[in-house]
C-alpha positions in Angstrom: 0.0 0.1 0.0 1.7 4.0 -1.1 0.0 7.2 -0.5 0.7 9.7 -3.0 1.9 13.1 -1.2 1.6 16.3 -2.7 3.0 19.5 -1.2 1.7 22.4 -3.5 2.9 25.7 -4.0 2.3 28.7 -5.5 4.2 27.9 -9.3 4.8 24.4 -7.7 4.4 20.3 -7.3 6.4 18.8 -4.7 5.4 15.1 -4.5 6.2 11.2 -3.0 5.3 8.1 -3.7 6.2 6.2 -0.1 5.0 2.8 1.8 4.2 4.0 5.2 4.3 1.2 6.4 8.0 0.7 5.9 9.1 4.7 5.6 10.2 4.1 2.1 10.0 6.8 -0.4 9.4 4.8 -3.8 9.8 8.1 -6.2 9.9 11.5 -6.2 9.7 15.1 -7.7 9.3 18.5 -8.7 7.6 20.3 -11.0 8.8 24.1 -10.2 7.9 27.5 -12.1 4.6 26.5 -13.5 3.1 29.1 -15.6 6.2 30.4 -17.1 7.9 29.6 -20.1 10.4 27.5 -18.6 9.4 25.1 -16.2 10.9 21.9 -14.8 10.2 18.8 -13.5 12.5 16.2 -12.1 11.7 12.4 -11.0 13.5 10.4 -9.4 13.5 6.6 -8.9 16.2 4.1 -7.9 18.8 6.4 -7.8 18.1 8.0 -11.4 17.0 11.6 -12.1 14.9 12.0 -15.2 14.4 15.8 -15.9 11.8 17.7 -18.2 12.1 21.4 -19.7 8.8 22.6 -21.4 6.4 25.1 -21.0 3.8 23.9 -18.2 0.9 26.4 -18.1 -1.2 25.1 -14.7 -1.0 22.8 -12.0 -3.6 20.4 -13.9 -1.0 20.6 -16.7 1.9 19.7 -14.0 0.4 17.2 -12.7 -0.6 15.1 -15.3 3.1 14.9 -16.5 4.0 13.8 -12.9 1.5 11.0 -13.9 3.2 10.4 -17.5 6.7 10.4 -15.5 5.7 7.4 -13.1 3.8 5.7 -15.8 7.2 5.9 -18.1 10.0 5.7 -15.8 7.7 3.8 -12.6 7.0 2.3 -11.0 3.6 2.5 -12.9 1.0 4.1 -10.5 -1.5 1.8 -11.9 0.2 -1.1 -10.2 1.7 1.0 -7.0 -1.4 0.8 -4.6 -2.2 3.8 -4.0 -4.9 3.9 -1.5 -4.8 7.9 -1.0 -3.0 11.0 -2.3 -1.8 13.5 0.8 -2.1 16.8 0.8 -0.2 19.4 2.5 -2.0 22.4 3.9 -0.1 25.1 5.9 -3.8 26.7 7.9 -6.6 25.0 9.1 -7.9 28.0 11.7 -9.9 26.5 14.9 -11.3 23.6 12.6 -8.7 20.7 12.0 -7.0 19.3 14.8 -6.4 16.0 12.4 -5.9 15.2 8.8 -9.5 14.8 7.2 -10.9 13.2 4.6 -11.2 16.7 2.0 -15.6 16.6 0.4 -16.5 19.7 -0.6 -17.3 21.2 2.0 -13.4 20.9 3.5 -12.3 22.4 0.5 -14.6 25.5 0.5 -13.1 25.8 5.1 -10.0 25.9 3.5 -10.6 28.8 0.5 -12.5 30.3 3.2 -8.7 30.4 5.2 -7.1 31.8 2.8 -7.1 35.1 4.6 -4.9 33.8 7.6 -3.1 31.4 4.8 -2.6 33.7 2.1 0.9 32.8 0.5 0.0 28.7 1.1 -3.7 27.9 0.6 -4.9 29.2 -2.5 -1.5 26.7 -3.9 -2.6 23.9 -1.6 -6.4 24.6 -3.2 -5.1 24.4 -6.8 -3.3 21.0 -6.0 -6.4 19.6 -4.0 -8.7 20.7 -6.7 -6.8 18.6 -9.5 -5.8 15.6 -7.6 -9.1 15.2 -6.6 -10.8 15.4 -10.5 -7.5 12.9 -11.6 -7.2 10.1 -8.8 -10.5 8.1 -8.0 -8.8 7.6 -4.3 -9.6 9.8 -1.3 -7.8 13.1 -1.0 -6.8 13.6 3.2 -6.0 17.2 4.3 -2.8 17.4 6.9 -2.4 20.5 8.4 0.4 22.4 9.8 -1.7 23.3 12.2 -3.2 20.1 13.6 -1.2 19.4 16.3 -1.0 23.3 17.8 -5.5 23.1 18.4 -3.8 21.3 21.7 -2.8 24.6 23.1 -3.7 25.7 26.4 -6.0 29.4 25.6 -2.9 30.7 28.4 -0.3 30.5 25.0 -3.1 30.5 22.4 -4.5 33.7 23.3 -3.1 36.7 22.7 -3.6 40.0 24.8 -5.4 41.2 21.6 -9.6 42.9 21.8 -11.4 39.7 22.9 -14.4 41.0 20.1 -11.9 41.8 17.8 -9.6 38.5 18.0 -12.6 37.1 17.6 -14.3 38.7 14.6 -10.9 37.9 12.9 -9.9 34.8 14.2 -6.5 35.6 15.9 -5.0 33.9 17.8 -1.7 31.3 18.0 -1.7 28.8 15.6 1.7 27.8 14.9 2.8 25.8 12.1 5.2 23.5 11.0 2.7 20.8 13.4 3.5 18.0 11.3 7.3 17.9 11.8 7.0 18.5 15.6 4.6 15.9 15.9 6.6 13.4 14.3 9.9 14.6 15.9 8.0 15.0 19.5 6.7 11.4 18.7 10.1 10.0 17.7 12.1 11.0 20.8 9.6 9.5 22.5 10.4 6.0 21.2 13.6 7.4 21.2 14.3 8.2 25.2 11.5 5.3 26.1 9.1 7.3 28.2 6.0 8.6 27.1 5.8 11.4 30.2 8.7 13.5 28.7 9.0 17.2 29.1 10.8 18.1 25.6 11.8 21.0 23.4 11.5 20.4 19.0 13.4 23.3 17.9 12.9 22.9 13.8 15.6 25.3 12.3 15.4 25.7 8.7 14.6 28.4 5.7 11.6 28.9 8.3 12.3 28.4 11.9 10.3 27.3 15.2 9.8 26.0 18.4 7.6 23.9 20.8 7.3 22.9 24.1 5.2 19.5 24.1 4.5 17.6 27.1 3.2 14.0 27.3 2.8 13.8 23.8 0.8 17.3 23.6 2.1 20.4 22.0 1.7 22.7 25.4 3.7 26.2 23.4 4.6 27.2 19.8 6.7 30.5 18.1 5.0 30.7 15.1 1.4 32.6 15.4 -1.2 33.3 14.0 1.5 33.6 10.5 4.4 31.5 10.3 6.1 35.0 11.2 6.2 35.3 14.6 9.1 33.8 16.5 12.7 32.2 15.9 14.9 34.2 13.7 14.1 32.8 10.5 16.3 33.0 6.6 13.9 35.4 5.9 11.3 36.7 8.4 12.1 38.7 11.3 10.5 36.4 14.1 9.6 38.5 16.6 9.4 42.1 17.0 7.7 45.0 18.0 4.7 45.7 16.5 5.1 49.5 16.7 7.8 48.5 14.0 5.0 48.6 11.9 3.2 51.3 12.9 6.9 53.2 12.6 7.9 52.1 9.4 4.5 53.5 8.2 4.9 57.2 9.7 8.5 58.0 9.0 9.5 55.7 5.8 6.3 55.7 4.3 5.6 52.2 3.7 2.9 51.0 2.9 1.2 48.0 4.0 2.4 45.5 1.8 6.0 46.7 1.2 6.6 46.1 5.3 4.7 42.8 5.1 7.6 42.1 2.0 10.4 43.6 4.2 9.6 41.3 7.4 8.7 37.6 5.6 10.9 38.3 2.5 14.1 40.7 3.6 14.7 40.5 6.7 15.9 37.3 9.0 19.5 36.2 8.3 19.0 37.7 4.5 18.7 40.8 6.3 20.9 40.9 8.8 24.0 38.9 7.0 22.8 39.2 3.6 22.4 35.6 2.6 19.5 33.5 4.4 21.4 30.0 4.0 22.9 29.4 7.5 26.2 27.6 5.4 27.0 30.9 3.7 25.8 32.5 6.9 28.4 30.8 8.7 31.4 30.9 5.6 30.9 35.0 5.7 31.7 34.5 9.8 34.6 32.5 9.7 36.3 35.3 7.0 35.8 38.3 9.3 32.9 39.2 8.2 30.8 40.9 10.8 27.5 41.2 10.4 27.5 37.4 9.4 28.9 37.0 13.6 26.5 39.3 15.0 23.9 37.2 12.5 24.6 33.9 14.4 25.1 35.9 17.4 21.2 37.1 17.4 19.8 33.8 15.9 21.3 31.5 19.1 20.3 34.3 21.3 16.6 34.0 20.7 16.7 30.6 20.8 18.0 30.4 24.3 15.4 32.6 24.7 12.9 30.2 23.5 14.5 27.2 25.4 14.4 29.2 28.9 11.0 30.6 28.4 9.2 26.8 27.7 11.4 25.3 30.7 9.5 27.7 32.8 6.3 27.0 31.1 6.6 23.1 30.8 7.6 23.5 35.0 11.0 21.3 33.7 12.9 19.7 30.6 13.6 16.3 29.6 15.0 16.9 25.9 15.9 19.5 23.2 15.9 17.9 19.8 17.3 19.4 16.9 15.6 18.8 13.4 15.5 20.0 9.7 18.0 21.4 7.4 20.3 23.4 9.9 19.1 21.9 13.0 20.3 18.2 11.3 23.3 19.5 9.9 25.0 22.3 11.9 27.1 20.6 14.7 28.4 24.0 15.5 25.3 25.3 15.4 24.1 23.0 18.1 27.8 23.0 19.5 27.0 27.0 20.2 23.1 26.8 21.5 24.3 23.6 24.5 27.6 26.0 25.2 25.1 28.0 26.7 23.6 25.8 28.7 26.6 24.4 30.6 25.4 26.5 33.6 22.1 24.6 33.9 23.6 20.5 33.5 23.6 20.5 29.1 26.7 18.1 28.6 26.9 17.6 24.8 28.9 14.8 23.6 31.4 16.6 20.8 32.0 13.5 19.6 28.4 12.5 18.8 27.7 16.1 17.5 30.0 15.5 14.7 28.5 12.4 13.0 26.1 12.9 10.6 23.7 10.8 10.0 19.5 10.1 8.7 19.3 8.1 12.3 17.7 9.7 14.8 20.0 9.8 17.2 21.5 11.7 21.1 24.2 13.4 21.3 24.7 14.2 24.8 26.5 12.9 27.6 24.9 9.7 30.0 25.2 12.4 32.4 23.5 15.5 31.0 20.6 17.5 33.1 18.9 17.3 29.8 19.1 15.1 26.9 20.1 16.5 23.2 19.0 14.9 20.2 18.7 15.5 16.4 15.7 13.5 14.6 15.8 14.3 10.7 12.1 15.2 10.0 10.2 13.4 7.7 6.6 15.3 6.8 6.2 13.4 4.4 5.9 9.8 5.6 3.9 11.9 9.0 1.5 12.6 6.3 1.3 9.3 4.6 0.7 8.0 7.7 -2.1 10.4 9.0 -3.4 9.3 5.8 -3.6 5.8 6.4 -5.3 6.2 10.3 -7.9 8.1 8.2 -8.9 5.7 5.4 
């Protein structure tokens, strides 16, 4: 049995064909630059990559070409035992606390939530509409926000006028929930405890932290949108909201200009000139003071959340690093843990230096907090949630 997982962007389609039981990816690929004159498709199967360059008018054409790739280069979808199509959806609002079968009503709710997810939900809808027409199997929506529906009111509620907040659905929804749920569950298995007070640090171009107690999320750094929280590749993370008023009044910037500044021109890119952590480290190593400062700000914000969530949970058993920088940047992990030494955190430097795709502990046995690295796998998590639904 397999699940075809689709992550549809505004001009792209990422996909994986997965066996949920074994966790094996049978094929994966990417359609990009949809709607442009130089669209590109690449399909990976059994270590080989097949590419196609031609104009791809829309998502329907793109998905048709994906099907052709499967049928030409394998595995043939007719023989793949597809039980469901799983769709990543960023914003599920207050309506979904788990994956759901996509019906016309569900599709309408996802569309109604576009104001809360203007960058993502319209793109997801494109993929959903096309897949529902093309495949005669259940289509399942898996929401990035679902894991954080368990947040207590004290965490989810902003101190905003209650009537305004309720009318416009303003609260902390979080994001990356599929990853946080998958990783925190993997740590529970790795450490053999289901009562853990743990933090998950999802550190990619987008970055978020979560506090999870006994498998349930009690706090998260992203809020109404994915802009709040940690320093990210191009996003500010936490910033005084009055900066918006200041830039509007003093710089004459429009709402859209400030939105672009905060979401696409800030973070590591705004501080150091590059949103790739590897490049920022290279710049810092070459003596660039802006890159050095960017790394210091990045670590400072992580420490801020580690301290806050330790207090929120009333203790801390484990910290787990995941996603691009979290999984691969040993220096970043060492810098964070070095600042936690006064609290009994002890990192095993040899274990920390090892690169591996396996979930693992990188702290010493006598460390007051267990430090882990767990490669995230949102596509596998989506596939498994789909199987639970059907």
